N, C-alpha and C positions, 0 to 999 in steps of 0.2 A: 504494500500500500504506500502510495506517495503522498506526502504532505509538504506544503510549501509555506515559507514565511519570508516576509520582507522586513528588514530592520533598518530604519534610517536614523542617523545620529546627528544631532546639531553640532555646530562648531564648538570648540573648547569644552568638550565633554571629557573629563580626565579618566585615566585608567583606574584611579582610586575610587571613583564614583561613576561607574559605567551605566549606560542605559540598560534596562532589563526588560526583556519581552518574553512572555510565557507562551509556549507552544504545546498544545495538546496532541499527544500521539497515542495510537492504539496499543494495547498490550501486545508484546511480542519481542522480537530481537531487532534493535536498531542496527541494521546491517550496512547501511551506507548513508553518508552525509556529503552533499556537494555544497560548496560555498562559492557563489559567483561574486567576484570583486570587480566592479566595472572600472573603466579607465578613469583616471583622475585622482584616485586615492593616494598614489605615491607613497604607500606604506605609512600614511599618517593616521590611519584608522585601523582598529583591530577588533576581532570578534572571537568569542569562544562559547562553547555550549556546556552547560552543567546539568547534572541530574542530582538533585539535592545539593550537598556540599561538594560533590565530586566533579571535577572537570573531565569531560569525556572527549572533547575535541577542542584543541589539540591535546595530545596525551603528555602533559607536563604542567605542573602546578602554576608556574609563573609565565607560561607561554600564551601567545595570542596568534591567531591567523591574520596575517597582513599581506599586502601585495598591491598590485596594480594591473588591471586588465587580465585577470587570470581566474580560472576555475580550479578550486582545490577539492580533491576527493579523498575522503577517509572512510575506512571500513572498521568502525569500532566494535561491531558485533556485541553490543551492549544490551543486556536484558532489561526490558521494561516490564516489571511484574504486575502493574496495576492496569485496570481498564476504567477510565483512560489514565495514561501516564503523562506527566508534565515535565518538559525540559525548559530550562531558562537560557535564553540567548543573551549574553552580555556583550556590549559593544562600546568602544570609546572612539573619540575623534579629536586628535591634537591639531587639526587644521583650524586656523583662526578665522577663516573666511567662509568656507563652503561646508554644507552638510554632506555626508556620505552615506550611501545605502549598501547593504549586503543582501543578497538573495540566496536563501537557503532551501535546500531540497533534502527531505528526510525519507528514507526507504525503510519501512518496518515490515519484517516478514514474520509469519507465524513460525514457531519453533519446528512444527511438523514439516513445513516446506523446506527448511534448511536441512533437516535430518534426511528427508527423502532425496533431496538433491545430492547430498554427500554420499548416500548409499548407492545411488545410480552411478555416480562417477567411480566409486570403488569397484562396483560390479563390472563396469566397462573396462576398467584397468585390468581386472582379472580375466577379461574376455568372456564373462559369463552372460553379460547382457550386451546387446548390440544397439 
């Protein structure tokens, strides 16, 4: 299941007090996250995704996803145990003139889908299934 979110951050929004946007996701495994950073950011703005107190994208306590005119893909394979689950997108913007937006794409799969896919690949590797 695909969910999308847009997060726009005003100029002079510091890392120490980032904008927070809540995104509801279905129960399952957060298998993929794509973050589109449009042109113009010049790495002056950053974004990260948290579940509770844990930062799940990027995988490092003090890191932020930054860039300019790039799409970043991560595969956290993070379990979302509740229906619905909520992640928090935090974003800052050190640009003193322009707001900057991030476009996020979340792919959540049911645990059964991932297990069946893994089993199929395993059986194909053993040449039991074609």
